[in-house]
NUTORNU-613717 format. One record per residue (C-alpha): chain; x, y, z; residue in three letters. Coordinates in nm, 3 decimals. Example, Ala and Ser with C-alpha at 12.3 -4.5 7.8 and 13.67 -1.06 7.14 Angstrom:
mol / X / Y / Z / type
A / 1.230 / -0.450 / 0.780 / ALA
A / 1.367 / -0.106 / 0.714 / SER
***
This chain:
mol / X / Y / Z / type
A / 3.246 / -3.909 / -3.747 / MET
A / 2.882 / -3.881 / -3.836 / LYS
A / 2.639 / -3.742 / -3.580 / THR
A / 2.297 / -3.893 / -3.571 / THR
A / 2.021 / -3.716 / -3.392 / LEU
A / 1.730 / -3.918 / -3.274 / SER
A / 1.385 / -3.768 / -3.227 / ILE
A / 1.409 / -3.776 / -2.846 / PRO
A / 1.746 / -3.597 / -2.858 / ARG
A / 1.610 / -3.330 / -3.093 / VAL
A / 1.305 / -3.282 / -2.871 / ALA
A / 1.524 / -3.255 / -2.561 / LEU
A / 1.752 / -3.003 / -2.735 / LEU
A / 1.454 / -2.794 / -2.847 / ALA
A / 1.310 / -2.801 / -2.495 / LEU
A / 1.642 / -2.697 / -2.342 / ALA
A / 1.689 / -2.411 / -2.587 / LEU
A / 1.331 / -2.293 / -2.538 / GLY
A / 1.366 / -2.300 / -2.160 / THR
A / 1.697 / -2.115 / -2.176 / ALA
A / 1.545 / -1.848 / -2.397 / SER
A / 1.245 / -1.801 / -2.168 / ALA
A / 1.468 / -1.792 / -1.860 / THR
A / 1.691 / -1.527 / -2.019 / ALA
A / 1.385 / -1.317 / -2.105 / THR
A / 1.253 / -1.328 / -1.747 / PHE
A / 1.595 / -1.267 / -1.598 / ALA
A / 1.641 / -0.940 / -1.782 / GLN
A / 1.560 / -0.642 / -1.570 / SER
A / 1.482 / -0.290 / -1.672 / THR
A / 1.624 / -0.005 / -1.472 / ASN
A / 1.366 / 0.250 / -1.573 / THR
A / 1.247 / 0.475 / -1.291 / PRO
A / 0.892 / 0.418 / -1.183 / SER
A / 0.646 / 0.696 / -1.250 / THR
A / 0.382 / 0.549 / -1.024 / THR
A / 0.369 / 0.586 / -0.652 / ALA
A / 0.539 / 0.315 / -0.451 / PRO
A / 0.313 / 0.042 / -0.326 / THR
A / 0.313 / -0.159 / -0.011 / CYS
A / 0.429 / -0.513 / 0.004 / SER
A / 0.163 / -0.777 / 0.054 / ALA
A / -0.058 / -0.685 / 0.343 / GLY
A / 0.194 / -0.474 / 0.530 / LYS
A / 0.080 / -0.172 / 0.721 / HIS
A / 0.432 / -0.065 / 0.804 / HIS
A / 0.486 / 0.144 / 0.496 / HIS
A / 0.828 / 0.259 / 0.610 / GLU
A / 0.955 / -0.096 / 0.559 / ASP
A / 0.845 / -0.119 / 0.200 / SER
A / 0.886 / 0.224 / 0.041 / VAL
A / 1.152 / 0.420 / 0.228 / LEU
A / 1.525 / 0.404 / 0.188 / THR
A / 1.742 / 0.341 / 0.492 / GLU
A / 1.841 / 0.710 / 0.495 / ALA
A / 1.474 / 0.817 / 0.490 / GLU
A / 1.391 / 0.574 / 0.770 / LYS
A / 1.677 / 0.713 / 0.978 / ALA
A / 1.570 / 1.073 / 0.910 / GLN
A / 1.213 / 0.992 / 1.010 / LEU
A / 1.325 / 0.811 / 1.325 / LYS
A / 1.547 / 1.101 / 1.431 / THR
A / 1.265 / 1.351 / 1.382 / ALA
A / 1.017 / 1.127 / 1.569 / ARG
A / 1.254 / 1.092 / 1.864 / GLU
A / 1.315 / 1.468 / 1.872 / ALA
A / 0.943 / 1.545 / 1.846 / ALA
A / 0.860 / 1.306 / 2.130 / LEU
A / 1.144 / 1.444 / 2.343 / ALA
A / 1.019 / 1.800 / 2.289 / ALA
A / 0.655 / 1.712 / 2.368 / ASN
A / 0.619 / 1.505 / 2.687 / PRO
A / 0.239 / 1.479 / 2.662 / SER
A / 0.267 / 1.358 / 2.302 / LEU
A / 0.528 / 1.105 / 2.411 / LYS
A / 0.298 / 0.976 / 2.684 / GLN
A / 0.008 / 0.937 / 2.438 / GLN
A / 0.239 / 0.766 / 2.190 / TYR
A / 0.366 / 0.517 / 2.449 / GLU
A / 0.014 / 0.446 / 2.577 / THR
A / -0.125 / 0.373 / 2.231 / LEU
A / 0.183 / 0.174 / 2.136 / LYS
A / 0.135 / -0.052 / 2.439 / SER
A / -0.235 / -0.106 / 2.364 / GLU
A / -0.161 / -0.291 / 2.043 / GLY
A / -0.396 / -0.289 / 1.747 / LYS
A / -0.720 / -0.251 / 1.935 / SER
A / -0.998 / -0.121 / 1.705 / PRO
A / -1.120 / 0.100 / 1.988 / ALA
A / -0.808 / 0.312 / 1.955 / THR
A / -0.819 / 0.362 / 1.576 / LYS
A / -0.950 / 0.720 / 1.603 / ALA
A / -0.698 / 0.792 / 1.878 / ASP
A / -0.419 / 0.655 / 1.659 / ARG
A / -0.523 / 0.875 / 1.367 / LYS
A / -0.533 / 1.185 / 1.588 / ALA
A / -0.198 / 1.104 / 1.744 / LEU
A / -0.050 / 1.031 / 1.402 / HIS
A / -0.157 / 1.377 / 1.279 / ALA
A / -0.015 / 1.547 / 1.589 / GLN
A / 0.310 / 1.355 / 1.563 / LEU
A / 0.348 / 1.436 / 1.193 / ARG
A / 0.295 / 1.806 / 1.265 / THR
A / 0.556 / 1.795 / 1.541 / ALA
A / 0.803 / 1.606 / 1.319 / GLU
A / 0.758 / 1.855 / 1.035 / LEU
A / 0.817 / 2.146 / 1.273 / SER
A / 1.146 / 1.980 / 1.375 / ILE
A / 1.248 / 1.883 / 1.018 / ASP
A / 1.053 / 2.042 / 0.729 / PRO
A / 1.252 / 1.834 / 0.480 / SER
A / 1.036 / 1.535 / 0.584 / LEU
A / 0.751 / 1.658 / 0.363 / ALA
A / 0.856 / 1.449 / 0.058 / PRO
A / 0.896 / 1.142 / 0.280 / ILE
A / 0.546 / 1.187 / 0.419 / PHE
A / 0.415 / 1.234 / 0.063 / ALA
A / 0.579 / 0.905 / -0.033 / LYS
A / 0.420 / 0.730 / 0.265 / LEU
A / 0.079 / 0.883 / 0.187 / ASP
A / 0.101 / 0.763 / -0.174 / ALA
A / 0.192 / 0.412 / -0.059 / ALA
A / -0.094 / 0.412 / 0.192 / HIS
A / -0.339 / 0.532 / -0.073 / LYS
A / -0.232 / 0.257 / -0.313 / ASN
A / -0.247 / -0.001 / -0.032 / HIS
A / -0.601 / 0.088 / 0.068 / SER
A / -0.744 / 0.082 / -0.287 / GLU
***
C-alpha cells in the first residue's frame, strides 16, 4: 500500500510535531535551588503565605501566640490594631508593634531568626 501525503497533511503533521516539541520544552522543569531571595506573589502583603513552608508558618504562629500570651499589653495592642484594619493612620503603630512582636518572638524562640530573614528578603524584593 502506497502512502500519499498531501500538502495539507504534511503541514498539519509539521505543526503538530512543532507544537509537541515546544510543549515538551516548556513542560520540563529544573530542580536547581534558587540563589536569590524568595519573592512575593503578585501584590500580596502576607509574605508568610508565599515564602514560608508549612513548618515555618507553624513555628512562627506558635512563637507569636506564646509572645502574646506572655505580654498582655502587647496582646492588647495587637488585637486593637488587628481590628482597625488597614487604616493608613495606623501604619507607624503597626511598624512599632511589628518590631516589638518580633523581639518578643525571638526571645521565646531564637531559631526564628532565619525565618525572619527570609520574610525580610521577600519584603525587600516586593517593595522594589
